[in-house]
C-alpha positions in Angstrom: -38.6 -14.1 1.2 -41.1 -16.4 -0.5 -44.1 -15.1 1.2 -43.5 -11.6 -0.3 -43.7 -12.8 -3.9 -47.4 -12.6 -4.2 -47.4 -9.0 -2.9 -44.6 -8.1 -5.3 -46.5 -9.6 -8.3 -49.7 -8.0 -7.5 -48.0 -4.6 -7.0 -46.4 -5.0 -10.5 -49.8 -5.5 -12.0 -51.3 -2.6 -10.4 -48.3 -0.6 -11.6 -48.7 -1.7 -15.2 -52.6 -1.0 -15.0 -51.8 2.5 -13.8 -49.3 3.2 -16.6 -51.7 1.9 -19.2 -54.7 3.9 -17.8 -52.5 7.1 -17.6 -51.3 6.6 -21.2 -54.7 6.1 -22.3 -56.2 9.1 -20.7 -53.3 11.2 -21.9 -53.8 10.1 -25.4 -57.5 10.8 -25.0 -56.7 14.2 -23.6 -54.3 15.0 -26.3 -56.7 13.8 -29.0 -59.6 16.0 -27.8 -57.3 19.1 -27.3 -55.5 19.0 -30.7 -56.3 21.4 -33.3 -58.1 20.3 -36.5 -56.4 18.6 -39.3 -54.6 20.8 -41.8 -56.1 19.1 -44.9 -52.7 18.5 -46.5 -54.0 16.0 -48.9 -56.6 18.6 -50.1 -53.9 21.4 -50.3 -51.7 19.1 -52.4 -54.4 17.9 -54.9 -56.3 21.2 -55.2 -53.5 23.8 -55.3 -52.9 26.6 -52.9 -55.2 27.9 -50.2 -56.5 31.2 -51.7 -57.4 32.8 -48.4 -55.1 35.3 -46.7 -54.3 34.5 -43.2 -56.6 31.4 -43.2 -55.5 30.1 -39.8 -55.2 33.5 -38.1 -51.5 32.9 -37.5 -49.9 35.5 -39.8 -48.2 38.3 -37.8 -48.0 41.4 -40.2 -49.0 44.5 -38.3 -49.1 42.4 -35.0 -51.4 39.7 -36.2 -54.6 41.3 -34.9 -55.9 44.9 -35.1 -58.3 46.7 -32.6 -61.9 47.7 -33.5 -64.2 49.6 -31.1 -65.6 48.8 -28.7 -63.6 45.9 -27.6 -62.5 43.6 -30.5 -59.3 42.0 -31.9 -59.7 41.1 -35.6 -57.3 39.0 -37.6 -55.4 40.9 -40.2 -56.9 40.7 -43.6 -60.3 39.8 -42.1 -63.2 42.0 -41.3 -65.9 41.6 -38.5 -69.7 41.9 -39.0 -72.8 41.4 -36.8 -76.5 42.1 -37.0 -77.2 45.1 -34.7 -80.8 46.1 -34.8 -81.9 49.7 -34.9 -81.2 51.5 -31.7 -78.0 49.6 -31.0 -79.9 46.4 -29.8 -78.2 43.0 -29.8 -74.7 43.9 -31.0 -72.0 41.7 -30.3 -69.3 43.6 -28.3 -66.2 41.4 -28.3 -64.1 39.7 -30.9 -61.0 37.8 -29.5 -57.9 36.0 -30.4 -59.1 32.5 -29.5 -55.4 31.4 -29.1 -54.6 34.0 -26.4 -53.4 33.0 -22.9 -56.7 33.4 -21.3 -58.6 31.3 -24.0 -55.9 28.5 -23.8 -57.4 27.7 -20.3 -60.3 25.2 -20.0 -63.1 27.2 -21.1 -66.0 26.8 -20.2 -65.0 25.1 -17.0 -66.2 21.6 -16.7 -68.7 20.5 -13.9 -67.3 19.6 -10.5 -65.3 16.5 -10.9 -65.0 16.9 -14.8 -61.9 16.4 -16.6 -60.4 19.5 -18.3 -58.9 18.2 -21.7 -58.5 21.6 -23.4 -55.5 23.0 -21.5 -53.1 22.3 -24.5 -51.9 25.6 -26.0 -53.6 26.3 -29.4 -52.7 28.2 -32.3 -54.5 31.6 -32.8 -58.2 31.4 -33.9 -61.0 33.7 -34.7 -63.3 34.0 -31.6 -66.2 36.1 -30.6 -68.0 36.2 -27.4 -71.2 37.8 -25.8 -72.3 37.5 -22.2 -76.0 37.5 -21.3 -77.7 37.5 -24.8 -77.8 36.0 -28.2 -76.1 37.3 -31.4 -75.7 36.8 -35.1 -72.1 37.5 -36.1 -69.0 36.4 -38.0 -66.0 37.6 -40.3 -65.7 38.1 -43.9 -62.9 38.3 -46.4 -62.8 39.4 -50.2 -60.7 37.1 -52.6 -59.6 37.6 -56.1 -60.5 34.6 -58.2 -61.1 33.5 -61.8 -64.7 33.8 -62.8 -66.9 30.8 -63.8 -64.7 28.4 -62.0 -66.1 26.5 -58.8 -64.6 27.3 -55.4 -65.0 25.6 -52.0 -64.8 27.3 -48.7 -64.3 25.1 -45.7 -63.3 25.3 -42.0 -63.6 24.1 -38.5 -65.6 25.4 -35.7 -66.1 25.1 -31.8 -68.9 26.6 -29.8 -69.9 26.3 -26.0 -73.1 24.6 -26.6 -75.5 23.4 -29.4 -77.9 25.5 -31.2 -75.4 28.0 -32.7 -76.3 27.1 -36.4 -72.6 27.6 -37.5 -72.3 27.8 -41.3 -70.0 29.2 -44.0 -70.9 31.2 -47.0 -69.6 32.3 -50.3 -70.9 35.5 -52.1 -70.1 34.6 -55.8 -70.5 38.2 -56.9 -67.7 39.5 -54.6 -70.2 41.8 -52.7 -68.4 44.1 -50.1 -70.1 46.2 -47.4 -70.0 50.0 -47.8 -66.7 51.7 -47.5 -66.7 54.5 -45.1 -63.5 56.5 -45.2 -62.8 58.4 -41.9 -65.1 56.3 -39.7 -64.5 56.2 -35.9 -61.5 53.9 -35.1 -60.3 53.9 -38.6 -58.1 53.0 -40.5 -58.4 49.3 -41.0 -55.5 47.3 -42.4 -55.3 47.1 -46.2 -57.0 44.0 -47.3 -54.1 43.1 -49.7 -51.2 43.6 -47.4 -52.5 43.8 -43.8 -50.9 47.2 -43.3 -52.8 50.1 -41.9 -54.9 51.7 -44.8 -57.5 54.5 -45.1 -60.7 52.5 -45.5 -63.2 51.3 -43.2 -66.0 48.8 -44.1 -69.4 48.9 -42.4 -69.5 46.3 -39.6 -73.2 46.3 -38.7 -76.3 45.1 -40.6 -79.7 46.5 -39.1 -81.3 43.0 -39.9 -80.2 39.7 -41.2 -82.2 40.3 -44.3 -79.8 43.3 -45.1 -77.0 40.9 -45.7 -76.2 40.1 -49.4 -78.9 37.8 -50.7 -76.5 36.3 -53.4 -74.5 34.5 -50.9 -74.7 30.7 -51.1 -74.6 29.1 -47.4 -73.6 25.7 -46.3 -76.4 23.9 -44.4 -76.2 24.9 -40.6 -73.8 22.4 -39.1 -75.3 20.2 -36.3 -72.7 20.9 -33.7 -73.5 19.0 -30.7 -70.6 19.3 -28.3 -70.0 16.8 -25.6 -69.7 18.0 -22.0 -66.7 18.2 -21.7 -64.6 18.7 -23.7 -65.4 21.5 -26.2 -63.7 20.2 -29.3 -63.3 21.3 -32.8 -65.9 20.0 -35.3 -66.0 20.0 -39.2 -65.1 20.4 -41.8 -68.0 22.6 -42.9 -67.9 23.4 -46.5 -69.8 25.3 -49.3 -69.1 25.1 -52.9 -70.3 27.5 -55.7 -69.4 29.1 -59.0 -67.5 32.4 -59.0 -69.8 35.0 -60.9 -67.2 37.9 -60.8 -63.4 38.3 -60.6 -63.7 38.4 -56.8 -65.8 36.5 -54.2 -66.5 37.1 -50.6 -66.3 34.5 -47.9 -68.2 34.5 -44.7 -68.3 32.8 -41.4 -71.7 32.8 -39.5 -72.9 31.6 -36.0 -76.1 32.5 -34.3 -76.7 30.9 -30.8 -80.3 30.8 -29.6 -79.7 30.8 -25.9 -78.6 33.5 -23.5 -75.6 33.2 -21.3 -71.8 33.2 -22.1 -71.7 32.4 -25.8 -68.5 31.8 -27.7 -67.8 30.8 -31.2 -64.3 29.9 -32.5 -63.2 29.3 -36.2 -59.8 27.9 -37.2 -58.1 26.3 -40.4 -60.3 27.9 -43.0 -59.5 27.3 -46.6 -60.6 28.3 -50.1 -59.7 26.1 -53.0 -60.6 26.1 -56.7 -62.1 22.6 -57.3 -63.2 20.6 -60.2 -66.5 22.0 -61.7 -69.7 20.9 -59.9 -72.1 23.6 -61.3 -74.0 22.7 -64.5 -73.2 24.9 -67.5 -76.8 25.8 -67.5 -77.7 26.2 -63.9 -81.4 26.9 -64.5 -81.7 24.6 -67.5 -82.2 27.5 -70.0 -79.6 28.8 -72.4 -79.5 32.1 -74.2 -79.8 31.4 -77.9 -78.8 32.1 -80.4 -75.2 33.5 -80.1 -74.3 34.2 -83.7 -70.6 34.4 -82.8 -70.7 30.7 -82.3 -70.2 29.1 -85.6 -69.7 25.3 -85.1 -68.4 23.0 -87.7 -69.4 19.3 -88.0 -66.8 16.8 -88.9 -68.6 13.6 -89.8 -66.8 10.3 -89.3 -66.2 7.8 -86.5 -66.8 9.5 -84.3 -68.5 12.7 -85.5 -67.1 15.7 -84.0 -68.3 19.3 -83.4 -65.6 22.0 -83.4 -65.9 25.7 -82.6 -64.0 28.7 -81.1 -64.9 31.4 -78.6 -63.4 34.9 -78.1 -63.0 34.3 -74.3 -62.0 31.2 -72.4 -65.1 29.2 -71.8 -66.6 25.9 -70.6 -68.4 24.0 -73.3 -70.8 21.3 -74.1 -72.8 19.9 -77.1 -76.5 18.9 -76.8 -77.9 16.7 -79.7 -81.1 14.8 -80.5 -82.8 13.0 -83.5 -83.8 15.5 -86.0 -87.6 16.2 -86.0 -89.4 16.6 -89.4 -92.9 16.6 -88.0 -94.9 20.0 -88.0 -96.3 21.0 -84.8 -99.5 23.1 -84.9 -100.0 25.4 -81.8 -103.3 27.1 -81.0 -103.0 30.0 -78.7 -105.7 31.3 -76.3 -105.2 34.9 -75.5 -105.1 34.6 -71.9 -102.2 35.6 -69.6 -101.7 31.9 -68.3 -101.0 30.7 -71.9 -99.8 33.6 -73.8 -97.1 35.2 -71.6 -95.1 32.0 -70.8 -94.8 31.4 -74.5 -93.4 34.9 -75.2 -91.2 34.5 -72.2 -89.5 31.4 -73.7 -88.9 33.1 -77.1 -85.3 33.9 -76.3 -84.3 30.7 -74.7 -83.8 27.1 -75.5 -84.1 24.4 -72.7 -81.5 21.8 -72.5 -84.3 19.4 -71.7 -85.4 19.4 -75.3 -82.3 17.5 -76.2 -82.0 13.7 -75.5 -78.3 13.6 -75.5 -75.2 15.7 -74.5 -71.5 15.5 -74.1 -69.9 15.9 -70.7 -69.0 19.6 -70.0 -65.2 20.3 -70.5 -63.1 20.3 -67.4 -61.1 23.4 -68.3 -61.7 26.8 -69.8 -60.4 27.3 -73.4 -61.0 29.2 -76.5 -60.6 26.3 -79.0 -63.3 23.5 -78.5 -64.0 20.1 -79.8 -66.6 17.5 -78.8 -67.1 13.8 -80.0 -70.7 12.6 -80.2 -71.4 9.0 -79.3 -74.3 6.6 -79.9 -75.2 8.0 -83.5 -76.9 5.7 -86.0 -75.7 5.6 -89.6 -77.6 7.5 -92.2 -79.5 9.4 -89.6 -80.2 13.2 -89.2 -79.5 14.9 -85.9 -80.1 18.4 -84.4 -77.4 19.8 -82.3 -76.5 23.0 -80.2 -73.3 24.1 -79.0 -73.5 25.7 -75.4 -70.8 27.7 -73.7 -70.4 29.3 -70.2 -68.1 32.3 -70.0 -67.6 35.6 -68.2 -69.6 38.2 -70.0 -68.0 41.3 -68.4 -70.3 41.5 -65.2 -71.3 37.9 -64.5 -71.0 34.3 -66.1 -73.5 33.5 -68.8 -74.6 30.5 -70.7 -75.2 31.0 -74.4 -75.9 28.6 -77.3 -75.4 28.4 -81.0 -78.0 28.2 -83.6 -79.6 24.8 -83.8 -78.0 23.0 -86.7 -78.6 19.8 -88.4 -76.2 17.1 -89.8 -76.6 13.5 -91.2 -74.3 10.7 -90.4 -72.8 8.8 -93.3 
């Protein structure tokens, strides 16, 4: 019996190593095949996800609707591609990336490679083209509050590198032209997902025909390992809404021929703390005579004012200048025209100091000025950013002067 103990001992060690290696591989496989995180912390801190059907798992109307020639589109989303004149280079197939076929290991690994993508996934937005390149994606219009900042984010997986995946927000709420009665209409209603009577144009002749007002994230440097094909991200873009609606876009454009697949999942749109300057170009329309600020001198000195519409606000101030500046004009276009062009604007760079922009929109405003010297004259200008009926505009008050006690 004693001579068998070394064999039993070695067998036990080998068994333990096999179990450990098996668990390690299974954990690696599980980690590689898992869907991207749900960003619960962001959802908790930033409020609700404003997208309809953001993970492509909602099921009203069957979850996906059919569009010619061979596409399944998630409800409340709309397809687009660049299809050059003459029908050249269209993308023929949008798919449910969580369907049975696409739960398989795809693309297949090289001989002897480990398939780590066999775990069933949730639904996703996918599109495929065999034997050629494409420029394509999906879009969705969203109702928002103008002049607030919004962040669009999501995860992507592609077959290879070179797809240049990115996300975009059109802050003006641009939509493709509606074409009632188009072939294969109707599309689902964009609010309910139920069948409606409206079709949107799905093809752009050239990429330059897409809305130029769209703000895009930088192209994501997707470099998939081989294998597995895994989710990467988040990709995100943030901008200010310039209307009561915005349009979000997914985009990918593989540069190589062959079987080209793109998948998007776990998209989100949140209203985020303001990141856009109140005067994005540094210039403020002035004066807005409806702004009539009041100075309350004391410790600290305060500027108070009201607006007819909810607005963000800020105060710019500087030491009062009593010197007289003499300007000699030369009647040449290079000198004369820029001076005329500036006559309706004030540059925020003309002021040495400013308060921080308010974090919330309001109609009653107050700002405390810091760093003031006693018995000193200061110039000041109130600036607000508000929705002007068709877009967000920055306006300023008349430049006033006050003297500290």
